PDB file as gemmi writes it, atoms N, CA and C in Angstrom:
CRYST1    1.000    1.000    1.000  90.00  90.00  90.00 P 1                      
ATOM      1  N   MET A   1     -86.466 -54.089 -52.504  1.00  0.00           N  
ATOM      2  CA  MET A   1     -85.718 -53.377 -51.284  1.00  0.00           C  
ATOM      3  C   MET A   1     -83.864 -53.868 -50.845  1.00  0.00           C  
ATOM      4  N   THR A   2     -83.398 -52.790 -50.468  1.00  0.00           N  
ATOM      5  CA  THR A   2     -82.251 -53.689 -50.635  1.00  0.00           C  
ATOM      6  C   THR A   2     -81.563 -53.371 -48.855  1.00  0.00           C  
ATOM      7  N   THR A   3     -80.310 -54.060 -48.902  1.00  0.00           N  
ATOM      8  CA  THR A   3     -80.607 -53.984 -46.721  1.00  0.00           C  
ATOM      9  C   THR A   3     -78.912 -53.539 -47.466  1.00  0.00           C  
ATOM     10  N   LYS A   4     -78.814 -52.704 -46.485  1.00  0.00           N  
ATOM     11  CA  LYS A   4     -77.438 -51.679 -46.680  1.00  0.00           C  
ATOM     12  C   LYS A   4     -76.556 -52.759 -45.138  1.00  0.00           C  
ATOM     13  N   LYS A   5     -75.432 -52.676 -45.222  1.00  0.00           N  
ATOM     14  CA  LYS A   5     -74.649 -53.574 -44.675  1.00  0.00           C  
ATOM     15  C   LYS A   5     -73.400 -52.123 -43.701  1.00  0.00           C  
ATOM     16  N   THR A   6     -72.788 -52.430 -42.792  1.00  0.00           N  
ATOM     17  CA  THR A   6     -72.345 -51.922 -42.734  1.00  0.00           C  
ATOM     18  C   THR A   6     -70.973 -53.046 -41.476  1.00  0.00           C  
ATOM     19  N   GLN A   7     -70.488 -51.881 -41.613  1.00  0.00           N  
ATOM     20  CA  GLN A   7     -68.588 -53.354 -41.192  1.00  0.00           C  
ATOM     21  C   GLN A   7     -68.681 -52.398 -39.697  1.00  0.00           C  
ATOM     22  N   GLU A   8     -68.118 -53.414 -38.661  1.00  0.00           N  
ATOM     23  CA  GLU A   8     -66.640 -52.337 -37.652  1.00  0.00           C  
ATOM     24  C   GLU A   8     -65.883 -53.374 -36.539  1.00  0.00           C  
ATOM     25  N   GLU A   9     -65.247 -52.522 -36.351  1.00  0.00           N  
ATOM     26  CA  GLU A   9     -64.329 -53.873 -34.953  1.00  0.00           C  
ATOM     27  C   GLU A   9     -64.083 -53.534 -34.022  1.00  0.00           C  
ATOM     28  N   PHE A  10     -64.001 -54.872 -33.642  1.00  0.00           N  
ATOM     29  CA  PHE A  10     -63.979 -54.675 -31.730  1.00  0.00           C  
ATOM     30  C   PHE A  10     -62.126 -54.821 -31.080  1.00  0.00           C  
ATOM     31  N   LYS A  11     -61.823 -54.636 -30.882  1.00  0.00           N  
ATOM     32  CA  LYS A  11     -60.065 -54.734 -30.291  1.00  0.00           C  
ATOM     33  C   LYS A  11     -60.688 -55.016 -28.621  1.00  0.00           C  
ATOM     34  N   VAL A  12     -60.793 -56.244 -28.301  1.00  0.00           N  
ATOM     35  CA  VAL A  12     -60.906 -56.782 -27.245  1.00  0.00           C  
ATOM     36  C   VAL A  12     -59.302 -58.805 -26.925  1.00  0.00           C  
ATOM     37  N   ASN A  13     -59.702 -58.179 -25.088  1.00  0.00           N  
ATOM     38  CA  ASN A  13     -58.150 -58.973 -24.770  1.00  0.00           C  
ATOM     39  C   ASN A  13     -59.112 -60.630 -24.813  1.00  0.00           C  
ATOM     40  N   GLY A  14     -58.520 -61.853 -25.110  1.00  0.00           N  
ATOM     41  CA  GLY A  14     -59.228 -63.194 -24.905  1.00  0.00           C  
ATOM     42  C   GLY A  14     -60.318 -63.267 -23.597  1.00  0.00           C  
ATOM     43  N   GLU A  15     -60.096 -63.257 -22.382  1.00  0.00           N  
ATOM     44  CA  GLU A  15     -61.241 -62.769 -21.547  1.00  0.00           C  
ATOM     45  C   GLU A  15     -62.255 -62.262 -21.723  1.00  0.00           C  
ATOM     46  N   ASP A  16     -62.329 -61.193 -22.404  1.00  0.00           N  
ATOM     47  CA  ASP A  16     -63.379 -60.484 -22.646  1.00  0.00           C  
ATOM     48  C   ASP A  16     -63.830 -60.827 -24.310  1.00  0.00           C  
ATOM     49  N   LEU A  17     -63.589 -61.869 -24.682  1.00  0.00           N  
ATOM     50  CA  LEU A  17     -64.639 -62.307 -26.525  1.00  0.00           C  
ATOM     51  C   LEU A  17     -64.970 -63.064 -26.501  1.00  0.00           C  
ATOM     52  N   LEU A  18     -65.962 -63.446 -25.558  1.00  0.00           N  
ATOM     53  CA  LEU A  18     -66.594 -64.118 -25.347  1.00  0.00           C  
ATOM     54  C   LEU A  18     -67.818 -63.795 -24.923  1.00  0.00           C  
ATOM     55  N   LYS A  19     -67.873 -62.491 -23.743  1.00  0.00           N  
ATOM     56  CA  LYS A  19     -68.833 -61.802 -23.436  1.00  0.00           C  
ATOM     57  C   LYS A  19     -69.126 -60.951 -24.476  1.00  0.00           C  
ATOM     58  N   LYS A  20     -68.395 -60.351 -25.346  1.00  0.00           N  
ATOM     59  CA  LYS A  20     -68.796 -59.613 -26.505  1.00  0.00           C  
ATOM     60  C   LYS A  20     -68.768 -59.818 -27.544  1.00  0.00           C  
ATOM     61  N   VAL A  21     -68.872 -60.988 -28.535  1.00  0.00           N  
ATOM     62  CA  VAL A  21     -69.268 -61.937 -28.618  1.00  0.00           C  
ATOM     63  C   VAL A  21     -71.059 -62.134 -29.051  1.00  0.00           C  
ATOM     64  N   LYS A  22     -71.019 -62.499 -27.237  1.00  0.00           N  
ATOM     65  CA  LYS A  22     -72.420 -62.755 -26.773  1.00  0.00           C  
ATOM     66  C   LYS A  22     -73.208 -61.689 -26.897  1.00  0.00           C  
ATOM     67  N   GLN A  23     -72.661 -61.138 -26.677  1.00  0.00           N  
ATOM     68  CA  GLN A  23     -73.899 -59.064 -27.202  1.00  0.00           C  
ATOM     69  C   GLN A  23     -74.164 -58.800 -28.202  1.00  0.00           C  
ATOM     70  N   LEU A  24     -72.934 -58.612 -28.998  1.00  0.00           N  
ATOM     71  CA  LEU A  24     -73.023 -58.349 -30.542  1.00  0.00           C  
ATOM     72  C   LEU A  24     -74.347 -59.245 -31.100  1.00  0.00           C  
ATOM     73  N   ILE A  25     -74.169 -61.459 -30.511  1.00  0.00           N  
ATOM     74  CA  ILE A  25     -75.624 -61.470 -31.590  1.00  0.00           C  
ATOM     75  C   ILE A  25     -76.528 -61.994 -30.478  1.00  0.00           C  
ATOM     76  N   ALA A  26     -76.670 -61.282 -29.228  1.00  0.00           N  
ATOM     77  CA  ALA A  26     -77.720 -60.171 -28.358  1.00  0.00           C  
ATOM     78  C   ALA A  26     -78.488 -59.223 -29.552  1.00  0.00           C  
ATOM     79  N   GLU A  27     -77.576 -58.814 -30.077  1.00  0.00           N  
ATOM     80  CA  GLU A  27     -78.149 -57.543 -30.743  1.00  0.00           C  
ATOM     81  C   GLU A  27     -78.852 -57.459 -31.693  1.00  0.00           C  
ATOM     82  N   GLY A  28     -78.642 -58.851 -32.420  1.00  0.00           N  
ATOM     83  CA  GLY A  28     -79.835 -59.388 -33.484  1.00  0.00           C  
ATOM     84  C   GLY A  28     -79.731 -58.517 -34.959  1.00  0.00           C  
ATOM     85  N   ASN A  29     -78.824 -57.933 -35.258  1.00  0.00           N  
ATOM     86  CA  ASN A  29     -78.202 -57.146 -36.558  1.00  0.00           C  
ATOM     87  C   ASN A  29     -77.374 -57.814 -37.492  1.00  0.00           C  
ATOM     88  N   VAL A  30     -76.505 -58.429 -36.337  1.00  0.00           N  
ATOM     89  CA  VAL A  30     -74.973 -58.733 -37.151  1.00  0.00           C  
ATOM     90  C   VAL A  30     -75.293 -59.711 -38.167  1.00  0.00           C  
ATOM     91  N   ARG A  31     -74.689 -59.960 -38.934  1.00  0.00           N  
ATOM     92  CA  ARG A  31     -75.082 -61.032 -39.819  1.00  0.00           C  
ATOM     93  C   ARG A  31     -73.409 -61.862 -40.239  1.00  0.00           C  
ATOM     94  N   ARG A  32     -72.548 -61.090 -39.614  1.00  0.00           N  
ATOM     95  CA  ARG A  32     -71.309 -62.355 -40.030  1.00  0.00           C  
ATOM     96  C   ARG A  32     -70.274 -61.266 -39.217  1.00  0.00           C  
ATOM     97  N   LEU A  33     -69.410 -62.324 -38.207  1.00  0.00           N  
ATOM     98  CA  LEU A  33     -68.456 -61.866 -36.939  1.00  0.00           C  
ATOM     99  C   LEU A  33     -67.359 -62.724 -37.946  1.00  0.00           C  
ATOM    100  N   THR A  34     -66.427 -61.962 -37.226  1.00  0.00           N  
ATOM    101  CA  THR A  34     -64.829 -62.527 -38.071  1.00  0.00           C  
ATOM    102  C   THR A  34     -64.026 -62.067 -36.603  1.00  0.00           C  
ATOM    103  N   ILE A  35     -63.193 -63.278 -35.866  1.00  0.00           N  
ATOM    104  CA  ILE A  35     -62.797 -62.640 -35.076  1.00  0.00           C  
ATOM    105  C   ILE A  35     -60.791 -63.179 -36.150  1.00  0.00           C  
ATOM    106  N   LYS A  36     -59.871 -61.828 -35.742  1.00  0.00           N  
ATOM    107  CA  LYS A  36     -58.761 -62.366 -36.173  1.00  0.00           C  
ATOM    108  C   LYS A  36     -57.805 -61.725 -34.686  1.00  0.00           C  
ATOM    109  N   ASP A  37     -57.269 -62.921 -35.169  1.00  0.00           N  
ATOM    110  CA  ASP A  37     -55.441 -62.852 -33.967  1.00  0.00           C  
ATOM    111  C   ASP A  37     -55.038 -61.186 -33.852  1.00  0.00           C  
ATOM    112  N   LYS A  38     -54.426 -61.006 -33.406  1.00  0.00           N  
ATOM    113  CA  LYS A  38     -53.429 -59.199 -33.409  1.00  0.00           C  
ATOM    114  C   LYS A  38     -52.792 -59.282 -34.728  1.00  0.00           C  
ATOM    115  N   LYS A  39     -52.082 -59.945 -35.817  1.00  0.00           N  
ATOM    116  CA  LYS A  39     -52.039 -59.304 -36.209  1.00  0.00           C  
ATOM    117  C   LYS A  39     -52.226 -59.566 -37.776  1.00  0.00           C  
ATOM    118  N   GLY A  40     -53.630 -60.086 -37.724  1.00  0.00           N  
ATOM    119  CA  GLY A  40     -55.072 -59.668 -38.586  1.00  0.00           C  
ATOM    120  C   GLY A  40     -55.115 -61.194 -38.726  1.00  0.00           C  
ATOM    121  N   LYS A  41     -54.706 -62.305 -39.017  1.00  0.00           N  
ATOM    122  CA  LYS A  41     -55.022 -63.554 -39.364  1.00  0.00           C  
ATOM    123  C   LYS A  41     -56.012 -64.283 -38.524  1.00  0.00           C  
ATOM    124  N   THR A  42     -57.190 -64.131 -39.700  1.00  0.00           N  
ATOM    125  CA  THR A  42     -58.515 -64.610 -39.149  1.00  0.00           C  
ATOM    126  C   THR A  42     -58.595 -66.776 -38.761  1.00  0.00           C  
ATOM    127  N   ILE A  43     -59.465 -65.980 -37.622  1.00  0.00           N  
ATOM    128  CA  ILE A  43     -58.969 -67.173 -36.884  1.00  0.00           C  
ATOM    129  C   ILE A  43     -60.799 -68.009 -37.010  1.00  0.00           C  
ATOM    130  N   VAL A  44     -61.299 -67.601 -36.554  1.00  0.00           N  
ATOM    131  CA  VAL A  44     -62.646 -67.709 -37.225  1.00  0.00           C  
ATOM    132  C   VAL A  44     -63.839 -66.614 -38.218  1.00  0.00           C  
ATOM    133  N   GLU A  45     -64.356 -67.035 -39.363  1.00  0.00           N  
ATOM    134  CA  GLU A  45     -65.561 -66.279 -39.566  1.00  0.00           C  
ATOM    135  C   GLU A  45     -67.047 -67.310 -39.141  1.00  0.00           C  
ATOM    136  N   MET A  46     -68.137 -65.949 -38.689  1.00  0.00           N  
ATOM    137  CA  MET A  46     -68.757 -67.103 -37.792  1.00  0.00           C  
ATOM    138  C   MET A  46     -70.269 -66.348 -38.700  1.00  0.00           C  
ATOM    139  N   PRO A  47     -70.799 -66.928 -40.248  1.00  0.00           N  
ATOM    140  CA  PRO A  47     -71.727 -66.321 -40.738  1.00  0.00           C  
ATOM    141  C   PRO A  47     -73.018 -66.355 -39.329  1.00  0.00           C  
ATOM    142  N   LEU A  48     -74.066 -65.869 -39.181  1.00  0.00           N  
ATOM    143  CA  LEU A  48     -75.083 -65.843 -38.634  1.00  0.00           C  
ATOM    144  C   LEU A  48     -76.494 -65.431 -39.492  1.00  0.00           C  
ATOM    145  N   THR A  49     -77.780 -65.864 -39.056  1.00  0.00           N  
ATOM    146  CA  THR A  49     -78.723 -65.945 -40.075  1.00  0.00           C  
ATOM    147  C   THR A  49     -79.715 -65.030 -39.516  1.00  0.00           C  
ATOM    148  N   VAL A  50     -80.601 -64.690 -39.485  1.00  0.00           N  
ATOM    149  CA  VAL A  50     -81.818 -64.051 -39.035  1.00  0.00           C  
ATOM    150  C   VAL A  50     -82.841 -65.477 -38.151  1.00  0.00           C  
ATOM    151  N   GLY A  51     -83.073 -65.614 -36.848  1.00  0.00           N  
ATOM    152  CA  GLY A  51     -83.490 -67.008 -36.078  1.00  0.00           C  
ATOM    153  C   GLY A  51     -82.723 -67.837 -35.731  1.00  0.00           C  
ATOM    154  N   VAL A  52     -81.122 -67.786 -35.810  1.00  0.00           N  
ATOM    155  CA  VAL A  52     -80.103 -68.470 -35.637  1.00  0.00           C  
ATOM    156  C   VAL A  52     -79.895 -67.837 -34.051  1.00  0.00           C  
ATOM    157  N   VAL A  53     -80.138 -69.272 -33.360  1.00  0.00           N  
ATOM    158  CA  VAL A  53     -81.169 -69.231 -31.650  1.00  0.00           C  
ATOM    159  C   VAL A  53     -80.020 -70.003 -30.745  1.00  0.00           C  
ATOM    160  N   GLY A  54     -80.023 -70.024 -29.355  1.00  0.00           N  
ATOM    161  CA  GLY A  54     -79.575 -71.229 -28.909  1.00  0.00           C  
ATOM    162  C   GLY A  54     -78.827 -72.169 -29.143  1.00  0.00           C  
ATOM    163  N   ALA A  55     -79.223 -73.571 -29.009  1.00  0.00           N  
ATOM    164  CA  ALA A  55     -78.293 -74.653 -29.537  1.00  0.00           C  
ATOM    165  C   ALA A  55     -77.600 -74.865 -30.830  1.00  0.00           C  
ATOM    166  N   VAL A  56     -78.273 -74.211 -31.692  1.00  0.00           N  
ATOM    167  CA  VAL A  56     -77.652 -73.735 -33.512  1.00  0.00           C  
ATOM    168  C   VAL A  56     -75.982 -73.588 -32.624  1.00  0.00           C  
ATOM    169  N   LEU A  57     -76.132 -72.209 -31.534  1.00  0.00           N  
ATOM    170  CA  LEU A  57     -74.744 -71.339 -31.716  1.00  0.00           C  
ATOM    171  C   LEU A  57     -73.932 -72.028 -30.785  1.00  0.00           C  
ATOM    172  N   ALA A  58     -74.256 -72.752 -29.963  1.00  0.00           N  
ATOM    173  CA  ALA A  58     -73.933 -73.710 -28.749  1.00  0.00           C  
ATOM    174  C   ALA A  58     -72.445 -74.145 -29.138  1.00  0.00           C  
ATOM    175  N   ALA A  59     -72.125 -75.162 -30.130  1.00  0.00           N  
ATOM    176  CA  ALA A  59     -71.320 -75.291 -30.526  1.00  0.00           C  
ATOM    177  C   ALA A  59     -69.953 -74.136 -31.246  1.00  0.00           C  
ATOM    178  N   PRO A  60     -70.147 -73.285 -32.361  1.00  0.00           N  
ATOM    179  CA  PRO A  60     -69.380 -72.124 -32.268  1.00  0.00           C  
ATOM    180  C   PRO A  60     -69.176 -71.463 -31.125  1.00  0.00           C  
ATOM    181  N   LEU A  61     -69.984 -71.271 -29.626  1.00  0.00           N  
ATOM    182  CA  LEU A  61     -69.612 -70.328 -29.097  1.00  0.00           C  
ATOM    183  C   LEU A  61     -68.757 -71.407 -27.836  1.00  0.00           C  
ATOM    184  N   ALA A  62     -68.657 -72.310 -27.494  1.00  0.00           N  
ATOM    185  CA  ALA A  62     -67.384 -72.764 -27.353  1.00  0.00           C  
ATOM    186  C   ALA A  62     -66.459 -72.707 -28.033  1.00  0.00           C  
ATOM    187  N   ALA A  63     -66.704 -72.913 -28.937  1.00  0.00           N  
ATOM    188  CA  ALA A  63     -65.128 -72.885 -30.126  1.00  0.00           C  
ATOM    189  C   ALA A  63     -64.539 -71.887 -29.822  1.00  0.00           C  
ATOM    190  N   ILE A  64     -65.252 -70.168 -29.934  1.00  0.00           N  
ATOM    191  CA  ILE A  64     -64.611 -69.190 -29.724  1.00  0.00           C  
ATOM    192  C   ILE A  64     -64.609 -69.304 -28.034  1.00  0.00           C  
ATOM    193  N   GLY A  65     -64.302 -69.971 -27.086  1.00  0.00           N  
ATOM    194  CA  GLY A  65     -64.644 -69.888 -25.371  1.00  0.00           C  
ATOM    195  C   GLY A  65     -62.726 -70.500 -25.274  1.00  0.00           C  
ATOM    196  N   ALA A  66     -63.153 -71.543 -26.173  1.00  0.00           N  
ATOM    197  CA  ALA A  66     -61.149 -72.486 -26.539  1.00  0.00           C  
ATOM    198  C   ALA A  66     -60.396 -71.086 -27.036  1.00  0.00           C  
ATOM    199  N   ILE A  67     -60.784 -70.925 -28.420  1.00  0.00           N  
ATOM    200  CA  ILE A  67     -59.405 -69.769 -29.180  1.00  0.00           C  
ATOM    201  C   ILE A  67     -59.480 -68.654 -27.846  1.00  0.00           C  
ATOM    202  N   ALA A  68     -60.046 -67.891 -27.259  1.00  0.00           N  
ATOM    203  CA  ALA A  68     -60.214 -67.226 -26.032  1.00  0.00           C  
ATOM    204  C   ALA A  68     -59.073 -67.413 -25.378  1.00  0.00           C  
ATOM    205  N   ALA A  69     -59.001 -68.569 -24.983  1.00  0.00           N  
ATOM    206  CA  ALA A  69     -58.190 -68.848 -23.822  1.00  0.00           C  
ATOM    207  C   ALA A  69     -56.755 -69.439 -24.362  1.00  0.00           C  
ATOM    208  N   LEU A  70     -56.389 -69.020 -25.378  1.00  0.00           N  
ATOM    209  CA  LEU A  70     -55.333 -69.393 -26.026  1.00  0.00           C  
ATOM    210  C   LEU A  70     -55.153 -67.623 -26.940  1.00  0.00           C  
ATOM    211  N   VAL A  71     -55.378 -66.937 -26.879  1.00  0.00           N  
ATOM    212  CA  VAL A  71     -55.098 -65.399 -27.476  1.00  0.00           C  
ATOM    213  C   VAL A  71     -55.180 -64.840 -26.254  1.00  0.00           C  
ATOM    214  N   THR A  72     -53.754 -63.640 -26.300  1.00  0.00           N  
ATOM    215  CA  THR A  72     -54.319 -62.381 -25.098  1.00  0.00           C  
ATOM    216  C   THR A  72     -55.113 -61.362 -25.852  1.00  0.00           C  
ATOM    217  N   GLU A  73     -54.793 -61.331 -27.611  1.00  0.00           N  
ATOM    218  CA  GLU A  73     -55.697 -59.668 -27.517  1.00  0.00           C  
ATOM    219  C   GLU A  73     -56.470 -60.425 -29.348  1.00  0.00           C  
ATOM    220  N   CYS A  74     -57.225 -59.737 -29.529  1.00  0.00           N  
ATOM    221  CA  CYS A  74     -57.936 -60.706 -30.761  1.00  0.00           C  
ATOM    222  C   CYS A  74     -58.946 -59.547 -31.092  1.00  0.00           C  
ATOM    223  N   THR A  75     -59.272 -58.793 -32.301  1.00  0.00           N  
ATOM    224  CA  THR A  75     -59.992 -58.626 -33.315  1.00  0.00           C  
ATOM    225  C   THR A  75     -61.576 -58.920 -33.829  1.00  0.00           C  
ATOM    226  N   ILE A  76     -62.536 -58.121 -33.229  1.00  0.00           N  
ATOM    227  CA  ILE A  76     -63.685 -58.895 -33.877  1.00  0.00           C  
ATOM    228  C   ILE A  76     -64.212 -58.233 -34.852  1.00  0.00           C  
ATOM    229  N   ALA A  77     -64.715 -58.506 -35.968  1.00  0.00           N  
ATOM    230  CA  ALA A  77     -65.237 -57.777 -37.188  1.00  0.00           C  
ATOM    231  C   ALA A  77     -66.446 -57.795 -36.782  1.00  0.00           C  
ATOM    232  N   VAL A  78     -67.538 -57.677 -38.006  1.00  0.00           N  
ATOM    233  CA  VAL A  78     -68.146 -57.064 -37.125  1.00  0.00           C  
ATOM    234  C   VAL A  78     -69.200 -56.718 -38.624  1.00  0.00           C  
ATOM    235  N   GLU A  79     -69.994 -57.991 -39.188  1.00  0.00           N  
ATOM    236  CA  GLU A  79     -70.833 -57.122 -40.059  1.00  0.00           C  
ATOM    237  C   GLU A  79     -72.261 -57.433 -40.260  1.00  0.00           C  
ATOM    238  N   ARG A  80     -73.144 -55.912 -40.385  1.00  0.00           N  
ATOM    239  CA  ARG A  80     -74.341 -55.675 -39.405  1.00  0.00           C  
ATOM    240  C   ARG A  80     -75.327 -55.189 -40.998  1.00  0.00           C  
ATOM    241  N   GLU A  81     -76.012 -55.950 -40.904  1.00  0.00           N  
ATOM    242  CA  GLU A  81     -77.690 -55.266 -41.846  1.00  0.00           C  
ATOM    243  C   GLU A  81     -78.445 -54.480 -41.037  1.00  0.00           C  
ATOM    244  N   ILE A  82     -78.663 -53.100 -41.949  1.00  0.00           N  
ATOM    245  CA  ILE A  82     -79.179 -52.195 -41.510  1.00  0.00           C  
ATOM    246  C   ILE A  82     -80.658 -51.712 -41.910  1.00  0.00           C  
TER     247      ILE A  82                                                      
END                                                                             
């Protein structure tokens, strides 16, 4: 059985970045998140595996919170498994 992957992008401002990332993680079918600045340069790439929860995500989410304070707008690229 092969899994199919899709990609989509969301443009968000810095203050909404952490909220959107948490929302995407909660959806459960996200396999990789990439955060890019407004020029398209990758700032953070975060692979997510099935079963990653709680304390394992604490450090990456703290880093994303710090990034949110530094950027005015960015793009979240999401790879999903469907």
